[in-house]
C-alpha positions as CSV (number, residue, x, y, z in Angstrom):
1,X,-147.5,-76.5,66.7
2,X,-149.5,-73.2,66.9
3,X,-147.7,-69.9,67.9
4,X,-149.5,-67.9,70.8
5,X,-152.7,-66.2,69.7
6,X,-155.3,-64.2,71.9
7,X,-158.8,-64.3,69.9
8,X,-161.9,-62.9,71.0
9,X,-163.5,-64.8,73.4
10,X,-166.2,-67.6,72.3
11,X,-168.8,-65.7,74.4
12,X,-168.0,-62.3,72.9
13,X,-168.4,-63.8,68.7
14,X,-171.3,-66.0,69.8
15,X,-172.9,-62.6,71.7
16,X,-172.3,-60.8,68.4
17,X,-173.8,-63.1,66.0
18,X,-176.7,-63.8,68.0
19,X,-177.2,-59.5,68.1
20,X,-176.8,-59.2,64.6
21,X,-179.0,-62.0,63.6
22,X,-181.9,-61.0,66.1
23,X,-181.5,-57.4,64.6
24,X,-181.6,-58.5,60.8
25,X,-183.3,-61.8,60.6
26,X,-186.9,-60.9,62.0
27,X,-188.4,-60.6,58.4
28,X,-187.0,-64.0,57.4
29,X,-187.9,-67.3,57.0
30,X,-185.9,-70.7,56.5
31,X,-185.4,-71.8,53.2
32,X,-185.7,-75.7,52.6
33,X,-183.5,-78.4,53.6
34,X,-179.9,-78.1,51.5
35,X,-176.3,-79.2,52.5
36,X,-175.0,-75.6,53.0
37,X,-177.5,-75.0,56.1
38,X,-174.5,-75.2,58.2
39,X,-175.2,-73.1,61.3
40,X,-178.6,-72.3,63.4
41,X,-178.6,-68.8,62.8
42,X,-177.7,-68.4,59.0
43,X,-180.3,-71.5,58.5
44,X,-182.8,-68.6,59.0
45,X,-181.1,-65.9,56.1
46,X,-180.8,-67.7,53.3
47,X,-180.0,-64.6,51.0
48,X,-176.9,-64.4,53.5
49,X,-176.1,-67.8,53.5
50,X,-172.6,-68.3,51.8
51,X,-172.9,-71.9,50.3
52,X,-169.6,-72.5,48.2
53,X,-166.6,-70.7,47.2
54,X,-164.3,-71.6,44.2
55,X,-160.6,-70.4,43.3
56,X,-158.9,-71.7,40.0
57,X,-156.8,-70.4,37.8
58,X,-158.9,-69.9,34.7
59,X,-158.8,-72.5,31.8
60,X,-160.7,-70.5,29.2
61,X,-158.4,-70.3,26.3
62,X,-156.4,-67.1,26.6
63,X,-157.1,-66.6,30.1
64,X,-154.4,-68.6,31.8
65,X,-153.2,-65.5,33.5
66,X,-156.4,-64.8,35.3
67,X,-158.0,-66.4,38.5
68,X,-161.8,-66.9,38.6
69,X,-163.1,-66.7,42.0
70,X,-167.0,-67.7,42.8
71,X,-169.1,-67.1,45.7
72,X,-172.4,-68.8,46.1
73,X,-175.3,-67.7,48.1
74,X,-179.3,-68.6,48.5
75,X,-179.3,-72.1,48.4
76,X,-181.7,-74.9,47.4
77,X,-183.3,-72.6,44.8
78,X,-186.7,-74.2,43.2
79,X,-186.4,-73.6,39.6
80,X,-190.4,-72.7,39.6
81,X,-190.1,-70.3,42.5
82,X,-192.0,-67.5,41.3
83,X,-193.5,-64.9,41.0
84,X,-190.8,-63.1,42.4
85,X,-188.1,-65.8,42.2
86,X,-184.7,-65.3,43.7
87,X,-182.8,-62.4,43.7
88,X,-179.3,-61.2,45.9
89,X,-180.4,-59.2,48.9
90,X,-180.0,-55.1,48.5
91,X,-179.5,-55.0,52.3
92,X,-176.4,-57.7,52.5
93,X,-172.7,-56.7,51.6
94,X,-171.6,-59.7,49.8
95,X,-167.7,-60.0,49.8
96,X,-164.6,-62.2,48.2
97,X,-161.3,-61.8,50.2
98,X,-157.9,-62.6,49.5
99,X,-154.9,-63.1,52.0
100,X,-151.6,-63.1,50.6
101,X,-149.2,-62.6,53.7
102,X,-150.7,-65.8,55.9
103,X,-152.1,-63.8,58.4
104,X,-155.7,-65.0,57.9
105,X,-156.7,-60.9,57.5
106,X,-157.8,-59.9,54.1
107,X,-155.5,-57.8,51.9
108,X,-157.6,-57.7,49.0
109,X,-161.7,-57.9,48.8
110,X,-163.9,-57.4,46.5
111,X,-167.5,-55.9,47.2
112,X,-170.6,-56.8,45.7
113,X,-173.7,-54.6,46.5
114,X,-177.2,-54.9,45.0
115,X,-180.2,-52.4,44.1
116,X,-183.6,-53.9,42.8
117,X,-186.0,-52.2,40.4
118,X,-189.6,-52.7,40.3
119,X,-190.5,-51.4,36.7
120,X,-194.6,-51.9,37.1
121,X,-196.4,-51.8,40.2
122,X,-199.7,-52.5,38.8
123,X,-198.9,-55.9,37.1
124,X,-200.2,-59.1,39.3
125,X,-196.8,-61.2,38.2
126,X,-193.5,-60.6,39.4
127,X,-190.1,-60.9,37.9
128,X,-191.4,-61.0,34.4
129,X,-194.3,-58.9,33.6
130,X,-195.4,-58.7,29.7
131,X,-195.5,-54.7,29.0
132,X,-197.0,-55.2,25.2
133,X,-199.9,-57.0,23.3
134,X,-198.8,-58.0,20.0
135,X,-200.8,-55.8,17.7
136,X,-204.0,-57.7,16.0
137,X,-203.2,-61.0,17.9
138,X,-204.1,-60.5,21.5
139,X,-201.1,-62.4,22.3
140,X,-199.0,-61.3,25.2
141,X,-195.3,-60.6,24.4
142,X,-193.6,-62.3,27.6
143,X,-190.3,-63.0,26.1
144,X,-187.1,-61.5,28.2
145,X,-184.3,-61.4,24.9
146,X,-182.0,-58.8,26.6
147,X,-181.3,-57.6,29.9
148,X,-182.8,-54.3,29.3
149,X,-185.8,-55.8,28.0
150,X,-188.9,-53.8,29.1
151,X,-190.7,-57.3,30.3
152,X,-188.1,-57.9,33.0
153,X,-189.9,-56.2,35.9
154,X,-187.6,-56.4,38.9
155,X,-183.7,-56.1,37.5
156,X,-181.3,-55.9,39.9
157,X,-178.1,-53.6,39.5
158,X,-174.6,-53.6,41.2
159,X,-171.6,-52.3,41.7
160,X,-168.1,-53.6,42.2
161,X,-165.6,-52.3,44.5
162,X,-161.8,-53.5,45.2
163,X,-160.5,-52.8,48.4
164,X,-156.5,-52.8,49.1
165,X,-156.5,-53.5,52.6
166,X,-153.1,-53.7,52.7
167,X,-152.3,-50.1,51.7
168,X,-155.1,-48.7,53.7
169,X,-156.1,-46.9,50.6
170,X,-159.7,-46.0,49.5
171,X,-162.1,-48.6,47.9
172,X,-161.9,-48.0,43.9
173,X,-165.3,-48.7,42.2
174,X,-164.4,-51.2,39.2
175,X,-168.1,-51.2,37.9
176,X,-171.4,-49.8,38.7
177,X,-174.9,-50.2,37.3
178,X,-174.3,-54.0,36.1
179,X,-177.4,-55.8,35.4
180,X,-178.1,-59.2,36.8
181,X,-179.8,-61.5,34.5
182,X,-183.5,-62.6,35.3
183,X,-183.8,-66.5,36.8
184,X,-184.5,-69.1,34.1
185,X,-188.1,-68.6,34.2
186,X,-189.5,-70.8,31.3
187,X,-189.5,-71.7,27.4
188,X,-191.7,-68.7,26.8
189,X,-189.6,-66.0,28.9
190,X,-186.3,-67.1,29.1
191,X,-186.2,-70.0,26.1
192,X,-182.4,-68.9,25.1
193,X,-181.1,-68.5,28.8
194,X,-177.5,-69.1,28.6
195,X,-177.5,-66.3,25.5
196,X,-179.3,-64.2,27.7
197,X,-177.2,-64.8,30.9
198,X,-174.0,-64.3,28.5
199,X,-175.2,-60.7,27.9
200,X,-174.8,-60.0,31.6
201,X,-170.9,-60.9,31.7
202,X,-169.2,-57.6,31.9
203,X,-165.6,-56.4,31.5
204,X,-163.3,-54.8,34.3
205,X,-160.5,-52.7,34.2
206,X,-157.4,-54.8,33.3
207,X,-159.4,-57.2,31.4
208,X,-161.0,-58.5,33.9
209,X,-164.7,-60.1,34.1
210,X,-167.5,-60.3,36.3
211,X,-170.7,-62.0,36.7
212,X,-173.6,-62.0,39.0
213,X,-176.9,-64.0,38.7
214,X,-178.6,-67.5,38.9
215,X,-176.5,-70.6,38.2
216,X,-177.0,-74.4,38.6
217,X,-175.9,-75.7,41.9
218,X,-172.7,-77.3,40.7
219,X,-172.0,-78.5,44.4
220,X,-173.2,-82.6,44.2
221,X,-173.6,-84.8,47.4
222,X,-175.7,-87.0,48.9
223,X,-177.1,-84.4,51.7
224,X,-179.5,-87.0,52.8
225,X,-177.3,-90.2,53.2
226,X,-174.6,-87.8,54.9
227,X,-176.8,-86.3,57.6
228,X,-178.7,-89.2,58.4
229,X,-176.0,-90.5,60.5
230,X,-174.0,-91.6,57.8
231,X,-176.6,-93.7,56.0
232,X,-174.7,-93.4,52.5
233,X,-176.7,-95.4,49.8
234,X,-173.3,-96.5,48.7
235,X,-169.4,-95.6,50.3
236,X,-167.8,-95.3,46.7
237,X,-167.9,-93.1,43.9
238,X,-170.9,-94.5,42.4
239,X,-174.3,-95.6,43.4
240,X,-176.0,-92.7,45.0
241,X,-178.0,-89.9,44.3
242,X,-177.4,-85.9,44.1
243,X,-179.7,-84.4,46.9
244,X,-178.9,-80.9,45.2
245,X,-179.8,-82.3,41.3
246,X,-182.5,-79.6,40.0
247,X,-181.4,-77.0,42.3
248,X,-180.2,-73.8,41.5
249,X,-177.9,-71.0,43.1
250,X,-177.2,-67.6,43.4
251,X,-173.7,-66.9,42.3
252,X,-170.8,-64.0,42.2
253,X,-168.2,-64.6,40.1
254,X,-165.1,-62.4,39.3
255,X,-162.1,-63.0,37.1
256,X,-159.3,-61.0,37.6
257,X,-155.6,-61.0,36.6
258,X,-153.1,-62.9,39.0
259,X,-150.7,-59.9,39.7
260,X,-153.8,-58.3,40.9
261,X,-154.1,-60.8,43.7
262,X,-150.4,-61.6,44.8
263,X,-148.3,-60.3,47.5
264,X,-145.6,-58.7,45.2
265,X,-147.9,-57.4,42.3
266,X,-146.4,-59.9,40.0
267,X,-146.9,-63.5,38.6
268,X,-144.7,-66.0,40.9
269,X,-142.2,-67.6,39.1
270,X,-142.3,-70.9,41.0
271,X,-144.9,-72.7,42.6
272,X,-142.1,-72.9,45.8
273,X,-141.6,-68.8,45.6
274,X,-143.1,-67.1,48.7
275,X,-145.8,-65.4,46.8
276,X,-147.0,-68.0,44.9
277,X,-149.9,-69.0,47.2
278,X,-153.0,-66.6,48.2
279,X,-155.8,-67.6,50.7
280,X,-159.4,-66.9,49.9
281,X,-162.7,-67.2,51.6
282,X,-166.2,-65.4,51.1
283,X,-168.6,-63.5,53.4
284,X,-172.1,-61.7,53.9
285,X,-172.4,-59.2,56.2
286,X,-175.5,-57.1,57.3
287,X,-176.3,-53.7,58.9
288,X,-176.7,-53.8,62.6
289,X,-180.4,-52.2,62.0
290,X,-182.7,-51.5,59.5
291,X,-185.3,-48.8,59.2
292,X,-188.2,-48.8,56.8
293,X,-188.7,-46.1,54.1
294,X,-192.1,-45.1,52.7
295,X,-193.3,-45.7,49.3
296,X,-191.4,-42.9,47.2
297,X,-187.8,-44.1,48.7
298,X,-187.5,-47.0,45.4
299,X,-190.9,-47.0,44.0
300,X,-192.1,-49.7,47.0
301,X,-192.1,-49.5,50.7
302,X,-188.2,-50.7,51.4
303,X,-185.7,-51.1,53.8
304,X,-182.8,-48.8,54.1
305,X,-179.9,-49.7,56.3
306,X,-177.7,-47.8,58.9
307,X,-174.9,-48.4,61.1
308,X,-172.2,-50.6,60.6
309,X,-171.7,-54.0,58.6
310,X,-171.9,-57.3,60.8
311,X,-170.6,-60.4,59.1
312,X,-173.2,-63.1,59.6
313,X,-171.7,-65.8,57.4
314,X,-168.3,-67.2,55.9
315,X,-166.9,-69.8,53.9
316,X,-163.2,-71.0,53.1
317,X,-162.8,-74.5,52.6
318,X,-165.9,-76.7,52.0
319,X,-167.8,-78.6,54.5
320,X,-165.5,-77.0,57.3
321,X,-168.1,-75.9,59.2
322,X,-170.7,-78.5,58.9
323,X,-168.4,-81.4,59.6
324,X,-165.8,-80.2,61.5
325,X,-166.6,-77.3,63.8
326,X,-169.2,-78.6,66.4
327,X,-172.7,-77.1,67.4
328,X,-171.5,-74.9,69.8
329,X,-169.2,-72.8,67.9
330,X,-170.9,-72.7,64.3
331,X,-172.7,-69.4,64.6
332,X,-169.5,-67.8,66.0
333,X,-167.5,-69.6,63.4
334,X,-169.7,-67.6,61.0
335,X,-169.3,-64.2,62.5
336,X,-165.4,-64.6,63.2
337,X,-162.5,-63.8,60.7
338,X,-159.9,-66.8,59.5
339,X,-157.2,-64.4,61.8
340,X,-159.1,-66.1,64.6
341,X,-159.4,-69.7,64.2
342,X,-157.2,-70.7,66.7
343,X,-160.2,-71.3,68.7
344,X,-161.2,-73.9,66.5
345,X,-157.9,-75.7,66.2
346,X,-158.7,-78.4,68.7
347,X,-161.5,-79.5,66.5
348,X,-159.1,-79.9,63.2
349,X,-156.4,-81.5,65.6
350,X,-159.1,-84.1,66.9
351,X,-162.1,-84.0,64.8
352,X,-165.4,-86.0,65.3
353,X,-166.1,-87.0,62.2
354,X,-163.4,-89.7,61.9
355,X,-164.7,-91.4,65.0
356,X,-168.4,-91.4,63.3
357,X,-166.5,-92.9,60.3
358,X,-164.8,-95.6,62.3
359,X,-167.9,-96.6,64.3
360,X,-170.0,-96.8,60.8
361,X,-167.9,-98.4,58.7
362,X,-165.4,-100.3,61.1
363,X,-162.1,-98.8,59.7
364,X,-159.1,-98.0,61.5
365,X,-158.5,-94.4,61.7
366,X,-155.2,-92.4,62.4
367,X,-154.8,-91.0,66.0
368,X,-154.7,-87.5,67.1
369,X,-153.2,-84.9,66.8
370,X,-154.3,-84.8,63.3
371,X,-151.7,-83.0,61.7
372,X,-152.5,-84.3,58.4
373,X,-155.9,-82.3,58.3
374,X,-154.2,-79.0,59.8
375,X,-152.1,-78.8,56.7
376,X,-155.2,-79.6,54.3
377,X,-157.4,-77.3,55.8
378,X,-155.7,-74.6,58.4
379,X,-152.3,-73.9,57.3
380,X,-151.8,-75.5,53.6
381,X,-149.6,-78.1,52.3
382,X,-145.8,-77.3,52.6
383,X,-143.3,-78.2,49.4
384,X,-142.0,-81.5,49.5
385,X,-145.2,-83.0,51.5
386,X,-146.5,-84.6,48.8
387,X,-144.4,-88.0,47.4
388,X,-143.5,-87.7,43.8
389,X,-144.4,-83.9,43.3
390,X,-141.7,-81.9,45.1
391,X,-143.1,-78.8,44.5
392,X,-146.6,-78.7,45.2
393,X,-147.4,-76.1,47.7
394,X,-150.1,-74.4,49.3
395,X,-148.7,-73.5,52.5
396,X,-149.7,-70.0,53.5
397,X,-149.7,-69.2,57.2
398,X,-148.1,-67.2,60.0
399,X,-147.9,-70.1,62.5
400,X,-151.3,-70.1,63.6
401,X,-154.4,-71.9,62.0
402,X,-156.4,-70.0,59.2
403,X,-159.3,-71.5,57.3
404,X,-159.2,-70.5,53.6
405,X,-159.1,-72.0,50.4
406,X,-155.2,-72.0,49.1
407,X,-154.5,-71.2,45.6
408,X,-151.0,-71.8,44.3
409,X,-151.3,-69.5,41.3
410,X,-148.0,-70.5,39.9
411,X,-149.2,-74.2,39.3
412,X,-150.8,-73.9,35.4
413,X,-154.2,-75.0,35.5
414,X,-155.3,-78.4,34.0
415,X,-157.4,-78.4,30.4
416,X,-161.0,-78.6,31.6
417,X,-160.9,-82.2,29.4
418,X,-158.2,-83.7,31.4
419,X,-159.4,-82.2,34.9
420,X,-159.7,-85.3,37.6
421,X,-162.5,-85.1,39.9
422,X,-160.3,-85.9,42.8
423,X,-157.7,-83.5,41.9
424,X,-154.5,-83.8,44.2
425,X,-155.5,-87.7,45.1
426,X,-155.6,-88.3,41.3
427,X,-152.1,-86.7,40.8
428,X,-153.9,-83.4,39.5
429,X,-152.0,-80.6,41.1
430,X,-154.4,-78.0,39.9
431,X,-156.9,-79.4,41.6
432,X,-158.5,-79.1,45.3
433,X,-156.7,-78.5,48.0
434,X,-154.9,-76.6,45.5
435,X,-158.2,-73.6,45.2
436,X,-161.0,-75.5,44.1
437,X,-162.4,-75.9,40.6
438,X,-166.3,-76.3,40.1
439,X,-165.9,-80.0,39.2
440,X,-163.6,-81.3,42.0
441,X,-165.4,-84.0,44.1
442,X,-164.8,-82.0,47.5
443,X,-167.2,-84.6,49.3
444,X,-165.1,-87.8,48.7
445,X,-161.8,-85.7,49.0
446,X,-162.8,-84.6,52.1
447,X,-164.0,-88.1,53.4
448,X,-160.8,-89.6,52.4
449,X,-159.0,-87.1,54.0
450,X,-161.0,-87.4,57.5
451,X,-160.4,-91.7,57.5
452,X,-156.8,-91.2,57.0
453,X,-157.2,-92.6,53.1
454,X,-154.4,-90.4,52.0
455,X,-150.6,-90.3,51.5
456,X,-150.1,-87.9,54.5
457,X,-151.1,-91.1,56.6
458,X,-149.5,-94.0,55.0
459,X,-150.7,-96.6,57.9
460,X,-154.6,-96.1,56.9
461,X,-154.3,-95.0,53.1
462,X,-155.4,-98.5,52.3
463,X,-159.1,-100.0,51.5
464,X,-161.8,-98.7,52.3
465,X,-160.2,-95.3,53.7
466,X,-159.0,-94.5,50.4
467,X,-161.8,-95.3,48.2
468,X,-164.6,-93.8,50.3
469,X,-166.9,-91.7,48.4
470,X,-170.8,-90.6,49.0
471,X,-172.1,-92.2,45.8
472,X,-171.9,-89.6,43.9
473,X,-169.0,-88.7,41.0
474,X,-170.6,-85.6,39.1
475,X,-173.0,-82.8,38.7
476,X,-176.5,-83.3,37.1
477,X,-175.6,-80.5,34.9
478,X,-172.4,-79.8,32.7
479,X,-170.2,-77.2,33.6
480,X,-169.3,-74.7,31.1
481,X,-166.0,-74.4,29.4
482,X,-166.0,-70.8,30.1
483,X,-166.6,-67.9,32.4
484,X,-168.4,-68.1,34.7
485,X,-167.7,-71.8,34.2
486,X,-171.1,-72.9,36.8
487,X,-173.9,-74.6,34.6
488,X,-176.8,-73.0,33.2
489,X,-179.5,-73.0,35.7
490,X,-182.7,-75.3,35.8
491,X,-186.0,-74.1,33.6
492,X,-188.5,-73.0,35.9
493,X,-190.8,-74.6,33.2
494,X,-188.8,-76.5,30.4
495,X,-190.6,-78.4,27.5
């Protein structure tokens, strides 16, 4: 079913990813356990670990003509992880990429690069360092009230660049010198955190918006049960424990006009139009070498990188590298591009996870080849394939498999209070697998898809296949009804 594609060899891809990891990861250490440590090498480099990607038409009132794109990094953050807390890596190139032609190659991308400043090198504290004493009281003024507050001792600024790969033109700088908020340190330092964070939502040309900073970990899943050989506390919607509850993550969110992303540079008139679907994924890349600079470079001993960037992390559809790609290919997958995904096609056509589900839960599963999974994860779903929804369409492919989130920008967004966590499986066409909203229960959707509990495989679309879940049906923190949508991060020292 796939046309011939000659990708990089597995050996070449694996060698490239190993060389990059050896060159740039020698100063990193593993993060704590998380559902996002999907490949051996990236587990040692959390600042470059792309954990989740979201893409959806904005649901905030008056913003329906925009698409919100979110990429999360640095998983499993402890809210009290001071004194320096968590920051984006100044030596990493973070990117959100968009393919609007179906060849697995980005046509548009948004690049983000960060720079950290250390204001007061004499303090024993880190991100928050009081600079004044309130006169006559002897008390410290440690409150960070604004992004430019002098007590914010380790601020990061960043640049946003739009690359138009389709035309080959030079990148266009959209903004620079934007400030990230501090982490949610605690009640004395950041008592009104969301008010502070909203001050770091910046306007972009074309009335777009951008934000980069700490957010609540919005992905809810029973990690412990899934990776204890599917030893789930519950196999339906409720009854289990969210392993990521209480954790934070670092998010990059950008909201752009729909026409900035489509093939024809305009809003598609119908969900079945040729330019209605876009593909989205995010990456993190490191330089192939790093050198130390002296104390005078940026106020402290710091690394300055040289040579080309090499990709070390990649994410499109949720959970693909974790539960579809086999161990021997995981590092290679992270270092590759969607255009080379033919190498992974056999593992989508006949994945291991359904067989594990069959063995553990004693269920029938669809036989290989799993063309239903190819449609969901690798090519998109063709119009007319969904019973009762003839115009539902996420197909975007040149005939070869490409792992990307696919978003049909002509399907209207569902208001926040009417969204269904199971997306298309609950007749909400604006939800996953049409893009991915922050509240979509992608774990339950993926489990049912793997088990064949969807209308695409009628013979197995029955109990318990079409009721499977990990026992978690909502996040521990409310999502915002406005950009950047992910919830307020947990405080490191709450009341």
